[in-house]
C-alpha positions as CSV (number, residue, x, y, z in Angstrom):
1,M,19.4,15.4,-3.6
2,I,16.7,14.9,-1.2
3,N,15.3,11.3,-1.0
4,G,12.4,10.4,0.9
5,I,8.5,10.7,1.2
6,L,6.6,13.6,2.6
7,N,2.7,13.2,3.7
8,I,1.2,16.1,2.2
9,Y,-2.3,17.6,3.2
10,K,-3.7,18.6,-0.4
11,E,-5.9,21.4,0.3
12,K,-9.1,22.4,-2.0
13,G,-8.1,24.1,-5.2
14,Y,-4.8,22.1,-6.1
15,T,-4.5,19.8,-8.5
16,S,-2.0,17.0,-7.7
17,H,0.2,18.1,-10.3
18,D,0.2,21.6,-8.6
19,V,1.4,20.2,-5.4
20,V,4.1,18.7,-7.1
21,A,5.5,21.7,-8.8
22,R,5.1,23.8,-5.6
23,L,7.1,21.2,-3.6
24,R,9.9,21.6,-6.6
25,R,10.1,24.9,-6.2
26,I,10.3,24.7,-2.3
27,V,13.0,21.7,-2.0
28,G,14.9,22.9,-5.3
29,Q,14.7,19.7,-7.2
30,K,12.7,18.2,-10.3
31,K,13.0,14.5,-9.2
32,I,9.5,14.5,-7.1
33,G,6.3,12.6,-8.0
34,H,2.8,12.1,-6.5
35,T,1.2,8.9,-5.8
36,G,-2.4,9.0,-6.6
37,T,-4.7,11.9,-8.1
38,L,-6.8,13.9,-5.9
39,D,-9.5,16.2,-7.8
40,P,-9.0,19.9,-7.3
41,D,-12.1,20.1,-5.3
42,A,-11.1,17.2,-2.9
43,E,-8.5,17.2,0.0
44,G,-6.5,15.2,2.2
45,V,-3.7,12.6,2.3
46,L,-1.1,12.8,-0.9
47,P,2.1,11.0,-0.3
48,V,4.8,12.6,-2.4
49,C,8.1,10.8,-3.2
50,L,11.4,12.6,-3.7
51,G,14.5,11.6,-5.1
52,K,15.2,7.7,-5.3
53,A,11.8,7.6,-3.5
54,T,9.9,8.1,-6.8
55,K,10.9,4.4,-7.7
56,V,8.1,3.5,-5.2
57,C,5.2,5.7,-6.6
58,D,3.4,3.0,-8.4
59,L,3.7,0.7,-5.3
60,L,2.1,3.6,-3.1
61,T,-0.6,4.4,-5.7
62,D,-1.6,0.5,-5.4
63,R,-2.6,0.7,-1.7
64,D,-5.8,0.6,-0.3
65,K,-7.1,4.2,0.7
66,T,-9.9,5.8,3.2
67,Y,-12.0,8.5,2.3
68,E,-14.8,10.7,4.2
69,T,-17.5,11.8,2.0
70,V,-20.9,13.6,1.6
71,L,-23.3,11.9,-0.4
72,L,-26.0,14.2,-1.8
73,L,-29.0,12.2,-3.2
74,G,-31.8,13.7,-5.6
75,K,-29.3,15.3,-8.0
76,T,-27.1,14.0,-10.8
77,T,-24.3,15.8,-12.6
78,D,-22.0,15.1,-15.2
79,T,-18.9,14.8,-13.0
80,H,-20.8,12.7,-10.7
81,D,-19.8,15.4,-7.9
82,N,-21.4,18.8,-7.1
83,S,-19.0,20.6,-9.3
84,G,-20.5,19.5,-12.6
85,S,-23.4,20.4,-14.6
86,L,-26.7,19.3,-13.3
87,L,-28.2,16.5,-15.3
88,E,-31.3,15.9,-13.6
89,E,-33.0,16.4,-10.1
90,R,-35.6,14.1,-8.2
91,E,-37.5,13.9,-5.0
92,T,-36.1,12.0,-2.3
93,D,-39.3,12.3,0.0
94,G,-39.9,8.6,-0.5
95,I,-36.6,7.2,1.0
96,T,-36.3,6.6,4.5
97,P,-32.8,6.1,6.6
98,E,-33.6,2.4,6.7
99,M,-33.8,2.0,3.0
100,T,-30.7,4.3,2.4
101,E,-28.4,2.5,4.8
102,K,-29.4,-1.2,3.4
103,C,-28.6,0.2,-0.1
104,I,-25.1,1.8,0.7
105,Q,-24.2,-1.3,2.9
106,G,-25.2,-3.4,-0.2
107,F,-22.0,-1.9,-2.1
108,A,-19.7,-3.2,0.4
109,G,-17.6,-6.2,-1.2
110,V,-16.6,-6.4,-4.7
111,Y,-18.3,-4.5,-7.5
112,D,-18.0,-3.6,-11.0
113,Q,-17.6,0.3,-11.3
114,I,-17.5,2.1,-14.6
115,P,-15.2,4.8,-14.6
116,P,-16.6,8.5,-15.0
117,M,-16.1,10.1,-18.0
118,Y,-14.3,13.1,-16.3
119,S,-11.3,11.2,-15.0
120,A,-7.8,11.0,-16.1
121,L,-7.8,7.6,-17.5
122,K,-7.2,7.0,-21.2
123,V,-8.9,5.9,-24.2
124,N,-6.9,5.2,-27.5
125,G,-4.5,7.7,-26.0
126,R,-6.7,10.2,-24.9
127,K,-7.7,11.2,-21.4
128,L,-11.3,10.8,-20.8
129,Y,-11.6,14.0,-19.4
130,E,-10.3,15.7,-22.7
131,L,-13.2,14.0,-24.5
132,A,-15.8,15.0,-22.0
133,R,-15.1,18.5,-22.3
134,E,-15.4,18.5,-26.5
135,G,-18.7,16.9,-25.5
136,R,-18.1,13.4,-26.2
137,T,-18.8,10.3,-24.5
138,V,-17.1,7.0,-25.1
139,E,-17.6,3.5,-23.7
140,R,-15.5,2.7,-21.1
141,K,-15.0,-1.0,-19.5
142,S,-16.1,-1.5,-16.1
143,R,-13.4,-2.2,-13.6
144,R,-13.7,-4.5,-10.5
145,V,-13.1,-2.6,-7.1
146,T,-13.4,-3.7,-3.7
147,I,-15.2,-1.6,-0.9
148,H,-13.8,-3.2,2.5
149,R,-15.9,-1.2,4.6
150,I,-18.6,1.5,4.6
151,Q,-19.6,3.3,7.8
152,I,-22.3,5.7,7.9
153,L,-21.2,9.2,9.9
154,D,-24.1,10.9,9.9
155,M,-27.4,11.1,7.7
156,E,-29.7,14.0,7.6
157,L,-31.4,13.3,4.2
158,P,-30.7,14.2,1.4
159,R,-27.0,14.0,2.7
160,V,-25.1,11.3,4.0
161,K,-21.8,11.3,5.7
162,M,-19.8,8.3,5.0
163,E,-16.4,6.8,5.8
164,V,-15.1,4.2,3.0
165,D,-12.2,2.0,2.7
166,C,-11.5,0.9,-0.7
167,S,-8.9,-0.7,-2.9
168,K,-7.1,1.4,-5.6
169,G,-8.7,2.5,-8.5
170,T,-12.1,3.1,-6.8
171,Y,-14.0,6.4,-7.9
172,I,-15.8,7.6,-4.8
173,R,-17.9,10.0,-6.6
174,T,-19.1,7.3,-8.9
175,L,-20.0,5.0,-5.9
176,C,-21.9,8.2,-4.7
177,Q,-23.6,8.2,-8.1
178,D,-24.4,4.4,-8.1
179,I,-25.6,4.6,-4.8
180,G,-28.3,7.0,-6.0
181,D,-29.1,5.3,-9.1
182,R,-29.8,2.2,-7.2
183,L,-31.9,4.2,-4.7
184,G,-34.1,5.5,-7.8
185,T,-33.1,9.0,-6.7
186,G,-29.9,9.8,-8.2
187,G,-26.9,11.1,-6.2
188,C,-23.9,12.8,-6.7
189,M,-20.7,13.7,-4.2
190,E,-20.6,16.8,-2.4
191,Q,-17.6,16.5,-0.4
192,L,-14.3,14.4,-0.4
193,V,-11.5,14.1,2.1
194,R,-8.6,11.2,1.8
195,T,-7.9,10.4,5.3
196,R,-5.6,7.7,4.7
197,S,-3.4,6.2,1.7
198,G,-1.6,2.9,2.6
199,R,0.2,3.6,5.9
200,F,-0.1,7.5,5.5
201,G,-2.7,9.0,7.6
202,I,-4.5,12.5,7.7
203,A,-3.0,13.2,11.4
204,S,0.6,13.7,10.4
205,A,-0.2,15.1,6.8
206,R,1.3,18.7,6.3
207,R,0.2,21.5,4.5
208,L,2.4,22.8,1.9
209,D,2.9,26.3,3.9
210,E,4.1,24.1,6.7
211,V,6.4,22.3,4.5
212,Q,7.9,25.5,2.7
213,E,8.6,27.0,6.5
214,L,10.2,23.9,7.5
215,A,12.4,23.8,4.4
216,A,13.4,27.3,4.9
217,A,14.6,26.6,8.5
218,G,16.6,23.6,7.2
219,K,14.4,21.3,9.0
220,L,12.7,19.6,6.3
221,G,14.3,16.2,7.6
222,D,12.1,16.3,10.6
223,I,8.9,15.3,8.6
224,L,10.7,13.4,5.8
225,I,9.8,9.8,5.7
226,P,12.8,7.2,4.7
227,L,12.2,5.2,1.8
228,D,12.6,1.8,3.5
229,S,10.0,2.4,5.6
230,V,7.3,1.6,2.9
231,F,8.8,-2.0,3.2
232,E,8.8,-2.1,7.1
233,D,6.7,-5.2,6.8
234,L,9.7,-7.0,5.4
235,S,12.3,-8.9,7.1
236,E,15.6,-7.0,7.5
237,A,18.9,-8.4,6.5
238,V,22.7,-7.0,6.5
239,V,25.1,-8.2,3.9
240,S,28.8,-8.8,4.7
241,S,31.4,-6.1,3.0
242,R,32.0,-8.4,0.5
243,E,28.5,-9.4,-0.4
244,A,27.9,-5.8,-0.1
245,Q,30.3,-5.2,-3.2
246,R,28.4,-7.8,-5.3
247,A,24.9,-6.3,-4.1
248,F,26.3,-2.8,-5.4
249,N,26.8,-4.3,-8.9
250,G,23.0,-5.7,-9.0
251,N,23.9,-9.3,-8.4
252,A,22.8,-11.8,-6.3
253,V,24.1,-12.2,-3.0
254,S,25.2,-15.5,-1.1
255,E,22.9,-16.7,2.1
256,K,26.3,-17.1,3.9
257,G,27.1,-13.6,3.6
258,V,23.7,-12.3,4.9
259,R,22.8,-11.7,8.7
260,M,19.2,-11.8,9.5
261,Q,17.4,-12.9,12.9
262,K,16.1,-16.2,11.6
263,K,16.3,-18.1,8.4
264,P,14.1,-17.0,5.5
265,E,11.4,-19.2,4.1
266,P,11.6,-20.0,0.4
267,G,10.5,-16.9,-1.9
268,E,10.7,-14.6,1.2
269,R,11.2,-10.8,0.1
270,C,13.5,-8.8,2.6
271,R,15.1,-5.5,3.1
272,I,19.0,-5.7,2.4
273,Y,21.5,-3.2,4.4
274,D,25.0,-2.7,3.6
275,P,27.5,-3.0,6.9
276,D,26.9,0.9,7.2
277,G,23.3,0.7,7.4
278,H,22.7,2.0,3.8
279,F,19.4,0.6,2.1
280,I,20.4,-1.3,-0.9
281,G,17.4,-3.0,-2.1
282,I,14.4,-5.5,-2.1
283,Y,15.6,-8.9,-2.3
284,Q,13.9,-12.5,-2.7
285,Y,15.6,-15.7,-1.2
286,D,16.0,-18.4,-3.6
287,A,16.2,-21.6,-1.1
288,D,17.5,-23.9,-4.1
289,K,20.5,-21.7,-4.8
290,M,20.7,-20.4,-1.1
291,R,21.1,-16.8,-2.2
292,F,19.1,-13.7,-2.2
293,E,18.1,-12.4,-5.7
294,L,17.4,-8.7,-6.3
295,E,14.1,-7.5,-7.2
296,K,14.4,-3.7,-7.0
297,M,17.6,-1.9,-6.6
298,F,17.3,1.8,-4.3
299,L,21.0,2.5,-3.5
300,D,23.2,4.3,-5.9
301,P,26.7,3.0,-5.4
302,E,28.3,6.2,-6.3
303,E,26.6,8.2,-3.4
304,I,28.3,5.7,-1.0
305,V,31.9,6.5,-2.6
306,S,31.0,10.0,-2.5
307,G,29.5,9.9,1.2
308,R,26.1,11.0,0.3
309,G,24.3,7.6,0.9
310,N,21.5,7.3,3.3
């Protein structure tokens, strides 16, 4: 089984599930998962986890993201983007670049955002977009999101090109509509490119055709990102052979059998490897008991026995 993460550039016309389905055919395995939905009309960074790396899908989904988007003022749609049905058009002659920039910057920080009806969120077990397609509108609870930064890249009203750094769960198309509503003109999202998802940037993202060519040439490993790189901000520790056997069984490991560059702080989390360099999992240091408690296991001990560990 192939284990690791591929930084995919999702092209327009694909759903995130389409990307996963095609990758399953390319690499010949079912255990693959994506790390955050991108709408079919959007494009950009979509990290995809293979094999054991699927255990960190939720973790990667929770990371901050960066987008480039084009806001079109004066137009309101049912989907909050340019692909939806037109609900209203308004004049934009009364707004100035100064007014627009001040309004946009007013969204920087924390704000309560109401998810769009055309979204994959569920209400009473049903996805919102399914209800929307039936012509139904249901009440949605607002969700607190954080806009870390908004930079205006270009402005030729009624269009504004922006770069947005934001927290997980932020709907950029809803942000565009909210900006338009506050300006009194209405607005929708015309374009969207995700340029960063956590540590994964657009510069290293690969299109599916490229991945297929590399896989056919036996060079998929050239772009496969190791699972443990997700935790590179944590300290590294290596256990002795004896403690490795305890770790393989999911037990805590003694501080005496762990080698680190410096003594861990109480409660510190770290990456633990066996003497042969196999990534075992994430552990947390219990200073009172002088041992490391397992937080999440990533290594299958049977792979070590069969010589397939990585």
